C-alpha positions as CSV (number, residue, x, y, z in Angstrom):
1,X,-6.6,7.1,-10.8
2,X,-5.1,5.5,-7.7
3,X,-5.6,1.7,-7.3
4,X,-7.1,2.0,-3.9
5,X,-9.8,4.4,-5.2
6,X,-10.5,2.2,-8.2
7,X,-10.9,-0.8,-5.8
8,X,-13.3,1.1,-3.6
9,X,-15.4,2.5,-6.5
10,X,-15.6,-0.8,-8.3
11,X,-16.7,-2.7,-5.1
12,X,-19.4,-0.1,-4.5
13,X,-20.7,-0.4,-7.9
14,X,-20.7,-4.3,-7.6
15,X,-23.0,-3.8,-4.5
16,X,-25.5,-1.8,-6.5
17,X,-24.6,1.7,-5.6
18,X,-24.4,4.5,-8.1
19,X,-20.8,5.8,-8.2
20,X,-19.2,8.8,-9.7
21,X,-15.4,9.3,-9.4
22,X,-13.8,12.8,-9.4
23,X,-10.1,12.9,-10.3
24,X,-7.4,15.4,-11.4
25,X,-5.8,12.9,-13.6
26,X,-6.1,13.0,-17.4
27,X,-6.8,10.1,-19.8
28,X,-6.2,10.3,-23.5
29,X,-8.6,7.3,-24.1
30,X,-12.2,6.8,-23.3
31,X,-12.8,5.5,-19.8
32,X,-13.9,1.8,-19.9
33,X,-15.3,1.6,-16.4
34,X,-18.7,0.6,-14.9
35,X,-19.1,4.1,-13.3
36,X,-18.8,7.6,-14.4
37,X,-15.4,9.5,-14.1
38,X,-15.3,13.3,-13.9
39,X,-11.8,14.4,-14.8
40,X,-10.6,17.9,-13.7
41,X,-14.2,19.1,-13.0
42,X,-15.1,22.9,-13.0
43,X,-16.4,24.6,-10.0
44,X,-19.9,24.2,-11.4
45,X,-19.4,20.4,-11.9
46,X,-18.4,20.3,-8.2
47,X,-21.4,22.1,-7.1
48,X,-23.7,19.7,-9.1
49,X,-21.8,16.7,-7.7
50,X,-22.1,18.1,-4.2
51,X,-25.9,18.3,-4.5
52,X,-26.1,14.9,-6.2
53,X,-24.2,12.7,-3.8
54,X,-25.5,11.2,-0.6
55,X,-22.0,10.5,0.5
56,X,-18.7,12.1,-0.4
57,X,-15.7,9.9,0.2
58,X,-12.3,11.6,-0.5
59,X,-9.2,9.5,-1.2
60,X,-6.9,11.5,1.1
61,X,-7.5,15.3,1.2
62,X,-7.2,17.9,-1.7
63,X,-8.2,21.4,-0.8
64,X,-9.3,22.0,-4.3
65,X,-12.1,19.4,-3.9
66,X,-12.5,19.4,-0.1
67,X,-13.5,23.1,0.3
68,X,-16.2,23.3,-2.5
69,X,-17.8,20.0,-1.5
70,X,-17.8,20.8,2.2
71,X,-19.6,24.1,1.3
72,X,-22.1,22.5,-1.2
73,X,-22.8,19.0,0.2
74,X,-23.3,16.9,3.2
75,X,-20.6,16.0,5.8
76,X,-17.5,14.6,4.2
77,X,-15.6,11.5,4.8
78,X,-11.8,11.6,4.2
79,X,-10.0,8.3,3.6
80,X,-6.5,9.2,4.8
81,X,-3.7,7.2,3.3
82,X,-0.7,8.9,4.6
83,X,0.7,11.4,7.0
84,X,-0.7,14.9,7.3
85,X,1.7,17.8,7.7
86,X,2.5,18.1,11.4
87,X,0.9,21.0,13.3
88,X,3.8,23.0,14.6
89,X,5.5,26.4,14.0
90,X,6.8,25.2,10.6
91,X,3.3,24.2,9.4
92,X,2.2,25.8,6.1
93,X,-1.3,27.5,5.8
94,X,-2.4,24.6,3.5
95,X,-1.4,22.1,6.1
96,X,-3.1,24.0,8.9
97,X,-6.3,24.2,6.8
98,X,-6.3,20.5,6.0
99,X,-6.1,19.7,9.7
100,X,-8.8,22.1,10.4
101,X,-11.1,20.6,7.8
102,X,-10.3,17.0,9.0
103,X,-11.1,17.9,12.5
104,X,-14.7,18.9,11.4
105,X,-15.4,15.9,9.3
106,X,-15.2,12.0,9.5
107,X,-12.0,10.1,8.7
108,X,-11.1,6.7,7.8
109,X,-7.4,6.0,8.6
110,X,-5.5,3.2,6.7
111,X,-3.0,2.5,9.4
112,X,-2.6,2.5,13.3
113,X,-0.1,5.4,13.4
114,X,-2.2,7.5,11.1
115,X,-5.3,6.7,13.1
116,X,-3.6,7.8,16.4
117,X,-2.5,11.1,14.9
118,X,-5.8,12.0,13.3
119,X,-8.1,14.6,15.0
120,X,-11.5,14.2,13.5
121,X,-15.2,14.6,14.2
122,X,-15.3,10.8,14.1
123,X,-12.7,8.2,12.8
124,X,-12.3,4.5,12.1
125,X,-9.3,2.3,11.2
126,X,-9.8,0.5,7.8
127,X,-6.7,-0.8,6.1
128,X,-6.6,-0.6,2.3
129,X,-7.3,-4.0,0.5
130,X,-5.3,-6.2,-1.7
131,X,-6.7,-7.8,-4.8
132,X,-7.2,-11.5,-4.2
133,X,-8.2,-12.1,-7.8
134,X,-4.5,-11.2,-8.8
135,X,-2.5,-12.1,-5.7
136,X,-3.0,-15.8,-4.7
137,X,-1.2,-19.0,-4.2
138,X,-0.5,-20.6,-7.5
139,X,2.7,-22.5,-6.8
140,X,3.2,-25.0,-3.9
141,X,6.3,-26.5,-5.4
142,X,9.9,-25.3,-6.0
143,X,10.6,-21.7,-6.0
144,X,13.7,-20.4,-7.8
145,X,14.0,-16.9,-6.4
146,X,15.3,-16.7,-2.9
147,X,14.6,-13.0,-2.1
148,X,12.5,-10.4,-4.0
149,X,11.9,-6.7,-3.4
150,X,8.7,-5.2,-5.0
151,X,8.4,-1.4,-5.1
152,X,9.4,1.9,-6.5
153,X,13.2,2.5,-6.5
154,X,13.5,5.7,-4.3
155,X,15.6,6.6,-1.3
156,X,13.0,5.9,1.2
157,X,12.3,2.3,0.2
158,X,15.7,1.2,1.6
159,X,16.9,-1.0,-1.3
160,X,20.5,0.1,-0.6
161,X,20.1,-1.4,2.8
162,X,18.8,-4.6,1.2
163,X,21.8,-4.8,-1.1
164,X,24.2,-4.3,1.8
165,X,22.3,-7.0,3.7
166,X,22.5,-9.4,0.7
167,X,26.3,-9.0,0.6
168,X,26.4,-10.2,4.2
169,X,23.8,-13.0,3.7
170,X,25.9,-14.4,0.8
171,X,28.7,-14.9,3.1
172,X,26.4,-17.1,5.3
173,X,24.5,-18.9,2.4
174,X,26.2,-19.3,-0.9
175,X,24.4,-18.9,-4.2
176,X,21.3,-17.0,-2.8
177,X,19.8,-14.6,-5.3
178,X,17.8,-11.3,-5.1
179,X,15.3,-10.0,-7.6
180,X,14.4,-6.4,-7.5
181,X,11.1,-5.6,-9.3
182,X,10.4,-2.0,-9.8
183,X,11.8,1.2,-11.3
184,X,12.5,4.7,-10.2
185,X,15.2,7.5,-10.0
186,X,17.6,5.4,-7.9
187,X,17.7,2.5,-10.2
188,X,21.1,3.3,-11.8
189,X,22.8,4.2,-8.5
190,X,21.5,0.9,-7.0
191,X,22.8,-1.1,-10.0
192,X,26.2,0.6,-9.3
193,X,26.0,-0.3,-5.6
194,X,25.3,-3.9,-6.5
195,X,28.5,-4.1,-8.7
196,X,30.5,-2.5,-6.0
197,X,29.3,-5.1,-3.5
198,X,30.2,-7.9,-5.9
199,X,26.5,-8.8,-6.3
200,X,26.2,-8.4,-10.1
201,X,25.9,-12.2,-10.6
202,X,23.1,-12.7,-8.0
203,X,21.0,-9.5,-8.2
204,X,18.6,-9.2,-11.1
205,X,16.9,-5.7,-11.8
206,X,13.8,-6.6,-13.7
207,X,12.1,-3.2,-13.9
208,X,8.3,-2.5,-13.6
209,X,5.8,-5.0,-14.4
210,X,1.9,-5.3,-14.6
211,X,0.1,-6.8,-11.5
212,X,-0.3,-10.3,-13.1
213,X,3.4,-10.5,-13.8
214,X,4.2,-9.3,-10.3
215,X,2.0,-12.1,-9.0
216,X,3.8,-14.7,-11.2
217,X,7.1,-13.5,-9.9
218,X,6.1,-13.6,-6.2
219,X,4.9,-17.2,-6.8
220,X,8.5,-18.0,-7.7
221,X,9.8,-16.4,-4.6
222,X,10.6,-17.9,-1.2
223,X,11.0,-14.6,0.7
224,X,9.7,-11.0,-0.1
225,X,11.7,-8.3,1.6
226,X,10.3,-4.7,2.4
227,X,13.3,-2.8,3.9
228,X,11.5,0.6,3.9
229,X,13.5,3.4,5.6
230,X,10.4,5.3,6.3
231,X,7.6,4.3,8.7
232,X,4.9,3.3,6.3
233,X,1.4,3.9,7.1
234,X,0.4,0.5,5.7
235,X,1.8,-2.2,3.5
236,X,-0.3,-3.6,0.7
237,X,2.7,-5.1,-0.9
238,X,3.3,-7.3,2.2
239,X,-0.2,-8.7,1.8
240,X,0.4,-9.5,-1.8
241,X,3.6,-11.4,-0.9
242,X,1.8,-13.3,1.8
243,X,-1.1,-14.1,-0.5
244,X,1.4,-15.5,-3.0
245,X,2.8,-17.9,-0.4
246,X,6.1,-15.9,0.4
247,X,7.7,-15.5,3.8
248,X,7.7,-11.7,4.2
249,X,10.4,-9.7,6.0
250,X,9.3,-6.3,7.2
251,X,10.4,-3.5,9.7
252,X,9.0,-3.8,13.2
253,X,7.5,-0.3,13.0
254,X,4.7,1.0,10.9
255,X,2.0,-0.5,8.7
256,X,3.9,-3.4,7.4
257,X,4.1,-5.1,10.8
258,X,0.5,-4.4,11.4
259,X,-0.6,-5.8,8.1
260,X,1.1,-9.1,8.5
261,X,0.3,-9.8,12.2
262,X,1.9,-13.1,13.3
263,X,2.9,-14.2,9.8
264,X,5.7,-11.7,9.1
265,X,9.4,-12.0,10.1
266,X,10.3,-8.6,11.5
267,X,13.6,-6.8,11.9
268,X,14.6,-3.7,13.8
269,X,13.8,-0.7,11.6
270,X,16.8,0.6,9.6
271,X,19.2,-1.9,11.4
272,X,21.4,-3.8,9.0
273,X,22.4,-6.7,11.2
274,X,18.8,-7.2,12.3
275,X,17.7,-7.3,8.6
276,X,20.3,-9.9,7.8
277,X,19.2,-12.0,10.6
278,X,15.6,-11.7,9.6
279,X,16.4,-12.6,5.9
280,X,18.3,-15.8,7.0
281,X,15.6,-16.8,9.4
282,X,12.9,-16.3,6.8
283,X,14.9,-18.2,4.2
284,X,15.2,-21.3,6.7
285,X,11.5,-21.3,7.2
286,X,10.4,-20.7,3.6
287,X,7.4,-22.7,2.7
288,X,5.9,-22.4,6.2
289,X,3.2,-19.8,5.1
290,X,2.4,-22.3,2.3
291,X,1.8,-25.1,4.8
292,X,-0.3,-22.8,6.9
293,X,-2.2,-21.2,4.0
294,X,-5.7,-21.9,5.3
295,X,-4.7,-19.7,8.4
296,X,-3.1,-17.2,6.1
297,X,-6.3,-17.0,4.1
298,X,-8.3,-16.2,7.2
299,X,-6.0,-13.4,8.0
300,X,-6.1,-12.0,4.5
301,X,-9.9,-12.1,4.5
302,X,-9.8,-9.0,6.7
303,X,-8.1,-7.2,3.8
304,X,-10.2,-8.2,0.8
305,X,-12.2,-5.5,-1.0
306,X,-15.7,-6.7,0.1
307,X,-14.6,-6.5,3.8
308,X,-13.0,-3.1,3.7
309,X,-15.6,-1.6,1.3
310,X,-18.4,-2.8,3.7
311,X,-16.7,-1.0,6.7
312,X,-16.1,2.2,4.7
313,X,-19.7,2.3,3.5
314,X,-21.3,1.5,6.9
315,X,-19.1,4.2,8.5
316,X,-19.8,6.7,5.9
317,X,-23.6,6.3,5.9
318,X,-23.8,6.2,9.6
319,X,-22.1,9.6,9.8
320,X,-23.6,11.4,6.8
321,X,-27.3,10.6,7.0
């Protein structure tokens, strides 16, 4: 089950609503959750759920669930967390069908670019929340990690660009270090690139870690860097870094920039020199977000589960009753 869906379901349950979650995922163990989970439901299950629910909130859009529930139940609400296939001559039938369904129902976009692109019966912009119970300022003192990346090690995350930038930054500031937290198919090639750039002694690949360990590591970090090659719809990881007291370096396009507002240090998307300059600038001002943490908290309050869930529920109820 995706983290964002779990956050929403948990918060709705906390507020006293009866919640049932439908998912395609399997679980070998018994679900220990405060609400019911229907895993890989049959068509009959979907029919019964369609009659039972007052509101259907989809986490993105799956035709397997969207079509039956649209037939059996009330108007649907789709929480769109990423890009929908463009409507052009290369569009697949599935892509066209998804766009047609969305245009006839209500949509919640998680980022400005996604919102602008959506064609829906009605729509609202509600960014996904971060978890303030896990990500918070726990260290106002010395931080031993200069730069940290958090994310899956795939081509689109731009870690190769970050390593190239790190080689240049090392020429400006000696003895800086980089921690790469995450795993993925590109890990070995990135380790080789780090060796080729002469960064073996200052770059640490630590692999994946549970959220509490990620929070601990971020509280040891001066600057978190998100060098993504793609235009991200939103950037929860940037909020997690900000909440942990890091300076945060992000591209000037997409959801990362929107999430951070005035607190991020931005660089020109995909530009190596611009990234280097932003990293050096953020390193110089490290600790500033800690000094301004009361203002940071005001900004982060917009992205806490209670706030985002309330917006989603109000929008959903007003459009489906």
